[in-house]
Each structure stands twice: as C-alpha cells, then as structure tokens.
DOVEXSE-392917 format. One line per 5 residues: number of its first residue (from 1); their letters; for each residue z negated, x negated, y negated of C-alpha. Coordinates in Angstrom, 3 decimals, padded with zeros to 6 digits. Layout:
NUM	a	Z,X,Y | ...
END
This chain:
1	xxxxx	024.598,008.213,-084.810 | 022.496,005.161,-083.351 | 023.665,002.126,-085.804 | 022.874,-001.528,-084.144 | 022.962,-004.888,-085.127
6	xxxxx	023.099,-007.098,-082.453 | 021.720,-010.984,-082.031 | 022.811,-012.928,-079.571 | 023.318,-016.750,-079.426 | 025.233,-016.624,-076.591
11	xxxxx	028.764,-015.597,-077.027 | 029.405,-014.121,-073.563 | 025.818,-011.804,-073.586 | 026.920,-010.977,-077.362 | 029.817,-009.774,-076.329
16	xxxxx	028.582,-008.070,-073.154 | 026.182,-006.354,-075.251 | 028.569,-005.009,-077.693 | 031.175,-003.853,-075.214 | 029.008,-001.709,-073.463
21	xxxxx	027.252,-000.137,-076.317 | 030.307,000.984,-077.446 | 031.065,002.829,-074.834 | 028.086,005.472,-076.153 | 029.079,008.377,-078.125
26	xxxxx	026.053,008.115,-079.753 | 026.008,004.176,-080.793 | 027.797,002.101,-083.100 | 027.768,-001.439,-083.085 | 028.006,-002.746,-086.769
31	xxxxx	027.817,-006.493,-085.788 | 027.407,-008.832,-083.553 | 025.574,-012.236,-084.780 | 025.171,-015.680,-083.004 | 021.651,-016.654,-085.062
36	xxxxx	018.710,-015.194,-086.993 | 020.062,-016.608,-090.231 | 022.889,-014.506,-089.799 | 021.036,-011.474,-088.516 | 018.661,-011.087,-091.228
41	xxxxx	021.984,-011.142,-093.589 | 023.835,-008.539,-091.279 | 021.044,-006.501,-091.829 | 020.314,-006.537,-095.524 | 023.951,-005.852,-095.316
46	xxxxx	024.818,-002.842,-092.790 | 020.826,-001.178,-092.759 | 021.157,-000.582,-088.953 | 019.170,001.659,-087.558 | 018.509,-000.787,-084.830
51	xxxxx	018.347,-004.281,-083.740 | 018.720,-006.070,-080.702 | 017.502,-009.517,-081.182 | 017.307,-012.412,-078.707 | 014.234,-014.545,-079.122
56	xxxxx	015.320,-018.116,-078.488 | 018.321,-018.348,-081.711 | 019.128,-021.098,-084.181 | 018.112,-021.555,-087.509 | 015.445,-018.385,-087.421
61	xxxxx	014.172,-017.383,-083.996 | 013.804,-013.247,-082.666 | 009.942,-013.521,-083.597 | 010.505,-015.096,-086.746 | 013.551,-012.336,-087.502
66	xxxxx	011.212,-009.808,-086.791 | 008.397,-010.891,-089.325 | 010.959,-010.910,-091.557 | 012.285,-007.676,-091.169 | 008.704,-006.413,-090.678
71	xxxxx	007.668,-008.260,-094.415 | 010.552,-006.818,-096.240 | 009.364,-003.532,-095.588 | 012.857,-002.365,-093.808 | 012.806,000.991,-091.832
76	xxxxx	014.905,-001.475,-088.639 | 013.700,-000.590,-085.526 | 013.455,-004.167,-083.084 | 014.514,-004.581,-079.766 | 013.500,-007.772,-078.388
81	xxxxx	015.258,-009.450,-075.592 | 014.572,-012.182,-073.862 | 014.549,-014.544,-070.347 | 011.005,-015.933,-070.986 | 008.003,-013.503,-069.521
86	xxxxx	005.826,-015.821,-071.786 | 002.202,-014.262,-072.588 | 001.978,-015.836,-076.218 | 005.745,-014.601,-076.992 | 005.064,-011.107,-075.464
91	xxxxx	001.585,-010.996,-078.116 | 003.533,-012.492,-080.795 | 006.024,-009.907,-080.113 | 003.250,-006.995,-080.444 | 001.720,-008.435,-083.397
96	xxxxx	005.081,-008.519,-084.969 | 005.362,-004.278,-084.136 | 008.365,-004.662,-082.847 | 009.463,-001.777,-081.144 | 011.174,-002.675,-077.763
101	xxxxx	010.641,-006.405,-075.722 | 013.154,-006.375,-072.821 | 014.361,-009.103,-070.162 | 018.032,-009.985,-070.071 | 017.650,-009.144,-066.101
106	xxxxx	017.456,-005.265,-066.658 | 020.202,-002.686,-065.873 | 022.227,-002.154,-069.230 | 021.712,001.143,-068.936 | 017.981,000.260,-069.555
111	xxxxx	018.704,-001.081,-072.813 | 020.886,001.873,-073.724 | 017.788,004.559,-073.042 | 015.115,001.752,-074.590 | 017.468,002.014,-078.304
116	xxxxx	017.240,005.668,-077.649 | 013.786,006.176,-076.886 | 012.602,003.128,-079.834 | 014.681,005.671,-081.932 | 012.105,008.398,-081.080
121	xxxxx	009.227,007.071,-081.838 | 008.690,005.394,-078.541 | 007.369,001.589,-077.858 | 009.123,000.394,-074.649 | 008.002,-002.854,-072.448
126	xxxxx	009.876,-003.833,-069.932 | 007.683,-003.062,-066.459 | 007.242,-006.721,-065.567 | 006.127,-007.779,-069.149 | 003.360,-005.117,-069.194
131	xxxxx	001.840,-006.674,-066.394 | 002.157,-010.082,-068.229 | 000.486,-008.345,-071.075 | -003.029,-007.152,-068.892 | -003.257,-010.566,-067.333
136	xxxxx	-002.549,-012.640,-071.223 | -005.194,-014.642,-071.617 | -005.848,-015.088,-074.899 | -004.795,-018.566,-076.403 | -008.158,-021.168,-076.672
141	xxxxx	-006.344,-023.145,-079.140 | -007.331,-023.489,-082.482 | -004.287,-023.731,-085.002 | -005.709,-027.455,-085.814 | -004.835,-028.225,-081.540
146	xxxxx	-001.842,-026.036,-081.494 | -001.024,-028.125,-084.624 | -001.696,-031.502,-082.834 | 000.001,-030.779,-079.351 | 003.483,-029.280,-081.516
151	xxxxx	003.665,-032.911,-082.748 | 002.683,-034.539,-079.766 | 005.526,-032.643,-078.222 | 008.176,-033.775,-081.031 | 007.159,-036.989,-079.761
156	xxxxx	004.557,-038.457,-082.075 | 001.967,-040.966,-081.490 | -001.804,-040.578,-082.247 | -001.050,-042.958,-085.023 | 001.902,-040.623,-086.461
161	xxxxx	-000.195,-037.930,-086.246 | -002.794,-039.144,-087.887 | -000.786,-040.473,-090.655 | 000.960,-037.162,-091.361 | -001.737,-035.067,-091.465
166	xxxxx	-004.031,-037.202,-093.501 | -006.814,-037.520,-090.532 | -008.391,-040.516,-088.826 | -007.323,-041.698,-085.835 | -010.500,-040.576,-084.148
171	xxxxx	-010.984,-036.470,-085.415 | -006.381,-036.606,-084.181 | -007.891,-037.631,-080.454 | -011.007,-035.413,-080.901 | -008.598,-032.540,-081.176
176	xxxxx	-006.366,-033.448,-078.718 | -009.323,-034.259,-076.223 | -010.647,-030.357,-077.100 | -006.890,-029.232,-076.163 | -006.451,-031.187,-073.170
181	xxxxx	-010.401,-029.695,-071.861 | -009.168,-026.108,-072.775 | -006.047,-026.239,-071.067 | -007.544,-028.300,-067.786 | -004.858,-030.550,-068.787
186	xxxxx	-004.369,-033.930,-067.385 | -002.807,-035.689,-070.432 | -001.654,-034.508,-074.055 | 001.841,-033.979,-072.411 | 000.665,-031.708,-070.064
191	xxxxx	-001.375,-029.773,-072.334 | 001.812,-029.423,-074.886 | 003.703,-028.542,-071.746 | 001.202,-025.675,-070.731 | 000.476,-024.385,-073.979
196	xxxxx	004.608,-024.128,-074.926 | 004.786,-022.400,-071.443 | 002.281,-019.782,-072.464 | 004.148,-019.642,-075.785 | 000.987,-020.667,-077.829
201	x	002.911,-022.938,-079.834
END
C-alpha cells in the first residue's frame, strides 16, 4: 500500500485528487492539507511514502517544503504538481531532489502512474516541463541583484533598499542597473517581473 499526503491550497482540487486516489486499491490517502506548515506537520505525524505537493501554498511553498523534507533526511517521495512551467522553479525542484514534477493539466491517470513510478525509484517530469528544462537559461543574476529585484517587487524605493541593506544609494543603483542590463529590461520593475516569471526570485 502506497501511503500519501496531499498538500494543495485549492480546496476543490485537493478534494478531487483525494477522491480519485482513494479509488486505487494500492493507494491510501493519509491526510489532505491546505498549506505548507500543515503539510510538514502531517508528514512528521504520518510518515507517508509519497507527498503530493503544490508549489504555491501559504506559510511554506512546495519547494521550501521539499528542501525541509530532504534536510530532515525523511525518505518521503516528493511529487510536485504545478500550473507553472517556469525554468527557475523546475531547476529549484531538481536541486531539492524532488521525485516528480507534474503540470496540473495532466490527466489524473498520469498522476497516479507517477506516484507508482516514483515508488519504483524513477524520476518523472511532465513532457512539456522537460522541454523547458533543456531550453533553460542559467540564472544570470547574482544573489545581491536578485535581492534588489525582490525588494523592488515589494514596492521599495532605491532609498528604502539602501537603508534596509545598509548600502549606499549608488551601490543599490549599480546592482539594479546590472540586473536590468542582464535581463534586457527597460526598467527595474520590468526586470523584477522577468526574473519572477522565470522563477529566479
């Protein structure tokens, strides 16, 4: 019997996953939770074989949860389900050693088959996502540049970023200018949008 925890913040989708998995003779759904914190608690409590995890969840996203599972040394297999075909997200998922990375518009049979395949030791990636990974450009941003764009995305001004990070305004402008140039953007707001779309923030 494959023991599964489902972590998905959309109630309808979470319920659909659970209902369909329960029809399978070799799969048992141990818990259905709505956010990353609840997922972590359920994983610690139930010790599932597989955790089916959405990327975008409150309190702790799916990638952060995957890293926490790995850092804790838990043997739980991790199946990421997402609507996002972002190269940066996929790369982070691979770095977190997830066992499967699936798009939500795949047929439910594909999810069920993927759960069985990861239990057999395979790694599964949706075909469309595999193409994205092969076409992936490496993240050109330094950690500092990405940090500047994150703060820009949060609405902070150059002056506010300068005070927050204890840097001169000129240094902040240099980092932002470099990030804008690397991403071929016209403004720091556009650079932040491009970086977020690629999953680099």
